[in-house]
C-alpha positions as CSV (number, residue, x, y, z in Angstrom):
1,M,0.0,0.0,0.0
2,T,1.5,3.3,-1.1
3,Y,2.6,5.6,1.8
4,R,3.6,9.2,1.4
5,L,4.9,11.7,3.9
6,S,4.0,15.4,3.2
7,S,3.3,18.6,4.9
8,V,0.9,21.6,4.7
9,P,3.1,24.7,4.1
10,G,3.5,26.4,7.5
11,S,1.4,23.8,9.2
12,L,1.0,20.1,9.9
13,A,3.1,17.2,8.6
14,F,1.0,14.2,7.6
15,G,1.2,10.7,6.2
16,E,-1.0,9.3,3.6
17,W,-1.8,5.7,2.6
18,G,-3.8,4.6,-0.4
19,D,-5.4,6.2,-3.5
20,P,-6.2,9.9,-3.1
21,G,-9.4,9.3,-5.1
22,A,-10.7,6.8,-2.6
23,P,-13.1,7.6,0.3
24,A,-11.1,9.4,3.0
25,V,-10.3,8.5,6.5
26,L,-8.8,11.1,8.8
27,A,-6.9,9.3,11.6
28,V,-5.9,11.3,14.7
29,H,-3.2,10.1,17.1
30,G,-2.8,10.3,20.8
31,I,-1.2,12.8,23.2
32,T,2.5,12.0,22.7
33,A,2.2,10.0,19.5
34,N,2.7,10.6,15.8
35,H,1.0,9.6,12.6
36,L,2.8,6.3,12.2
37,A,0.7,5.0,15.1
38,W,-1.9,4.3,12.3
39,A,0.3,2.3,9.9
40,A,-1.3,-1.1,10.8
41,V,-4.8,0.3,10.6
42,A,-4.1,2.0,7.3
43,R,-2.9,-1.3,5.8
44,A,-6.1,-2.9,6.9
45,L,-8.1,-0.2,5.0
46,P,-6.7,-0.7,1.4
47,E,-9.9,0.6,-0.1
48,F,-9.6,4.0,1.6
49,H,-7.4,7.1,1.4
50,V,-6.0,7.3,5.0
51,I,-4.7,10.7,6.0
52,A,-2.9,10.9,9.4
53,P,-1.4,14.1,10.7
54,D,1.3,14.8,13.2
55,L,-0.6,17.1,15.5
56,R,1.1,20.4,16.4
57,G,4.0,19.9,18.8
58,R,4.6,16.3,17.7
59,G,6.5,14.4,14.9
60,G,7.1,16.5,11.8
61,S,4.8,19.2,13.3
62,R,7.0,19.7,16.4
63,G,8.1,23.2,15.2
64,L,4.5,24.5,15.5
65,G,3.9,26.2,18.8
66,G,0.5,26.9,20.4
67,P,-2.3,27.4,20.6
68,Y,-2.9,23.8,21.8
69,G,-6.1,22.2,22.9
70,M,-8.8,20.4,21.0
71,E,-10.3,23.5,19.4
72,A,-6.9,24.3,17.8
73,H,-6.4,20.7,16.7
74,A,-9.9,20.6,15.1
75,A,-9.0,23.8,13.1
76,D,-5.7,22.2,12.0
77,L,-7.6,19.1,10.9
78,A,-9.9,21.1,8.8
79,A,-7.0,23.0,7.2
80,L,-5.3,19.7,6.4
81,L,-8.4,18.4,4.6
82,D,-8.5,21.7,2.6
83,H,-4.9,21.2,1.7
84,V,-5.4,17.7,0.3
85,G,-8.7,18.6,-1.4
86,V,-10.9,16.3,0.7
87,A,-14.4,17.6,1.4
88,T,-15.6,14.9,3.8
89,A,-13.9,12.1,5.7
90,A,-14.6,9.4,8.3
91,V,-12.7,10.6,11.4
92,V,-11.1,8.0,13.7
93,G,-9.3,9.2,16.8
94,H,-7.3,7.2,19.3
95,S,-6.8,8.4,22.9
96,M,-6.5,12.2,22.9
97,G,-7.1,12.0,19.1
98,A,-10.7,10.8,19.9
99,F,-11.3,14.1,21.8
100,A,-9.9,16.1,18.8
101,A,-12.1,14.0,16.5
102,L,-15.2,14.9,18.6
103,V,-14.5,18.6,18.5
104,F,-13.8,18.4,14.7
105,G,-17.2,16.7,14.2
106,L,-18.9,19.4,16.3
107,R,-17.3,22.3,14.5
108,H,-17.5,20.7,11.0
109,P,-20.4,18.3,10.9
110,G,-20.8,18.6,7.1
111,R,-17.2,17.3,6.7
112,T,-17.6,14.3,9.0
113,A,-18.8,11.2,7.2
114,A,-18.6,9.1,10.4
115,T,-16.8,9.3,13.8
116,V,-15.0,6.3,15.4
117,L,-13.6,6.7,18.9
118,V,-10.8,4.4,20.0
119,D,-10.1,4.2,23.7
120,G,-10.7,7.9,24.2
121,G,-13.2,10.7,23.9
122,L,-15.0,10.2,27.2
123,P,-13.8,12.8,29.8
124,L,-11.3,11.3,32.2
125,V,-11.3,11.3,36.0
126,L,-8.1,11.5,37.9
127,P,-7.9,9.1,40.8
128,P,-7.3,11.0,44.1
129,G,-3.6,12.0,44.6
130,L,-2.6,11.4,41.0
131,T,-1.5,13.8,38.3
132,V,-1.8,13.7,34.6
133,N,1.9,12.6,34.4
134,D,1.1,9.7,36.7
135,T,-1.6,8.4,34.4
136,L,0.6,8.8,31.3
137,G,3.6,7.1,33.0
138,P,6.6,6.5,30.8
139,A,4.9,8.4,27.9
140,A,5.3,11.7,29.9
141,Q,8.6,10.8,31.4
142,R,10.4,10.2,28.1
143,L,9.6,13.8,26.9
144,T,12.2,15.1,29.3
145,M,14.9,12.5,28.5
146,E,17.9,12.5,26.1
147,F,19.4,9.5,24.4
148,A,22.9,8.8,23.1
149,D,21.7,6.9,20.0
150,R,18.7,5.2,18.3
151,A,19.4,1.9,20.0
152,A,19.0,3.5,23.4
153,Y,15.6,5.0,22.5
154,R,14.4,1.7,21.1
155,Q,15.5,-0.1,24.2
156,L,13.4,2.3,26.4
157,W,10.4,1.5,24.3
158,K,11.0,-2.2,24.3
159,G,10.9,-2.1,28.1
160,H,7.5,-0.3,28.1
161,P,5.0,-2.5,29.9
162,A,2.4,-2.1,27.1
163,L,4.9,-3.0,24.3
164,A,7.4,-5.4,25.8
165,G,5.6,-8.4,24.3
166,A,4.2,-6.7,21.3
167,W,7.2,-5.3,19.4
168,N,6.9,-5.3,15.7
169,G,8.1,-3.4,12.6
170,D,5.4,-0.8,12.8
171,I,6.2,0.0,16.4
172,E,9.9,0.3,15.6
173,A,9.2,2.7,12.7
174,Y,7.0,4.7,14.9
175,V,9.7,5.0,17.6
176,D,12.4,5.8,15.1
177,Y,10.3,8.6,13.5
178,D,9.7,10.1,17.0
179,L,13.5,10.5,17.7
180,V,14.9,13.8,16.7
181,G,18.0,15.9,17.4
182,E,21.7,15.1,17.3
183,P,23.6,12.3,19.1
184,P,24.3,12.1,22.0
185,R,21.3,14.4,22.8
186,L,18.5,12.8,20.9
187,H,15.0,13.3,22.2
188,S,11.3,12.7,21.5
189,S,9.7,14.9,18.9
190,A,6.7,15.5,21.2
191,S,7.0,18.6,23.3
192,Y,6.3,18.6,26.9
193,E,4.4,21.8,26.6
194,S,2.0,20.4,24.0
195,M,1.3,17.3,26.2
196,A,0.8,19.4,29.3
197,L,-1.6,22.0,27.7
198,D,-3.6,19.5,25.7
199,S,-4.1,17.2,28.7
200,A,-6.4,19.8,30.4
201,D,-9.1,19.2,27.8
202,L,-9.2,15.5,28.4
203,F,-10.9,16.0,31.8
204,G,-13.9,17.8,30.3
205,M,-14.8,20.9,28.3
206,D,-18.0,22.3,27.0
207,A,-17.2,21.4,23.4
208,I,-16.6,17.7,24.3
209,E,-19.9,17.5,26.2
210,A,-21.7,19.1,23.3
211,A,-20.0,16.8,20.8
212,L,-20.8,13.7,22.8
213,S,-24.5,14.7,23.0
214,A,-24.7,15.3,19.3
215,L,-23.2,12.0,18.2
216,P,-25.4,10.0,15.9
217,A,-26.8,6.8,17.3
218,G,-24.5,3.8,16.8
219,T,-21.3,5.8,16.9
220,P,-18.6,3.2,17.8
221,L,-16.3,3.5,20.8
222,L,-13.8,0.7,20.9
223,T,-12.1,0.1,24.3
224,A,-9.1,-1.8,25.5
225,P,-9.3,-4.1,28.5
226,R,-5.8,-3.0,29.6
227,G,-4.5,0.5,29.8
228,L,-1.3,2.5,29.1
229,L,0.8,0.3,31.4
230,D,-0.8,-2.9,30.3
231,A,-2.8,-3.0,33.6
232,D,-5.9,-1.1,34.6
233,P,-8.0,0.1,31.6
234,L,-8.3,3.8,30.7
235,Y,-12.1,3.5,31.4
236,S,-13.3,1.3,34.2
237,A,-16.4,-0.9,33.8
238,E,-18.3,1.4,36.1
239,A,-17.3,4.5,34.1
240,L,-18.4,2.9,30.9
241,A,-21.7,1.8,32.4
242,A,-22.4,5.3,33.5
243,W,-21.6,6.7,30.0
244,R,-23.8,4.0,28.3
245,A,-26.7,5.1,30.5
246,R,-26.1,8.7,29.6
247,L,-25.4,8.2,25.9
248,P,-27.4,5.1,24.9
249,G,-26.7,5.7,21.2
250,L,-22.9,5.2,21.8
251,A,-22.0,1.7,20.6
252,V,-19.3,0.6,23.1
253,S,-17.4,-2.6,22.4
254,E,-14.3,-4.0,24.0
255,V,-11.5,-5.3,21.7
256,P,-10.2,-8.6,23.3
257,D,-6.6,-9.0,24.5
258,V,-5.3,-5.5,23.7
259,N,-4.0,-2.6,25.7
260,H,-4.2,1.2,25.1
261,Y,-1.3,1.0,22.6
262,T,-1.9,-2.3,20.8
263,I,-5.5,-1.4,20.1
264,V,-4.1,0.5,17.1
265,M,-0.6,-0.8,16.8
266,G,-1.1,-4.5,17.0
267,G,-2.7,-6.9,14.5
268,R,-5.8,-7.8,16.5
269,G,-6.4,-4.1,17.4
270,A,-5.8,-2.7,14.0
271,A,-8.2,-5.2,12.4
272,A,-10.9,-4.3,14.9
273,V,-10.4,-0.6,14.3
274,A,-10.5,-1.0,10.5
275,A,-13.6,-3.1,10.8
276,A,-15.3,-0.4,12.9
277,V,-14.3,2.3,10.3
278,K,-15.8,0.3,7.4
279,T,-19.0,-0.4,9.3
280,A,-19.4,3.3,10.3
281,V,-18.8,4.5,6.8
282,T,-21.3,2.0,5.4
283,A,-23.9,3.0,8.0
284,G,-23.3,6.7,7.1
285,R,-23.8,6.0,3.4
286,T,-27.1,4.2,4.0
287,G,-28.3,6.7,6.6
288,S,-28.8,4.0,9.1
């Protein structure tokens, strides 16, 4: 499947897979991630044109400063679609990307063919005594670290609890792309500032509440039974039950035997996400 790395002049870098004339899927990554998190999902969607940006402050968009926040990301996503000449797209967001996808759908309903949420989008609740950094774990810690060479950065990731038993070529490419700078002071492309400022919106904002309330019935939310550290899930069973009661039209389903990372970067998870995208697009075309 053809892959291209491009950039919007003065704005986001982005990757594309597939035929630009095919139906579009806009894939939005998580809080410290980059567009290559979607490589496995894109391969499972060969009949689509998958467009995946590096959000500002990450990857090839690391040179873009603020404003951050979901409203800013939604505006960037609209500008990206303008740049590639896409009028409407199915929008799939993982983790923080799900929040950005929700705000995009709220601000640009006519450009949203379908919305698919992947282990994100529902406002988070911090356990007592914990900070955002505590919940992100190694993902936040690595943003302040430096590495002598590429091997050292790969080794850090290979020891990540969520990836230790799931390493593959897609994850290695994702990790390599994230590393920038010059030896021996290599570092993650994701800025700490972008992570810190974006995280505030994940605990609730008016636009997220409005977007959730406006979702069409049957909008899929795929969840992982294990979380960022391959242990407790991002959303507890109790939290999901409460959201189901509040948003009965939200179609929540758990993807078996994945964690917060492998739900998009592993074979089982990528296949499930791709299937959900196909189903959502078909439902949108038929108006069901």
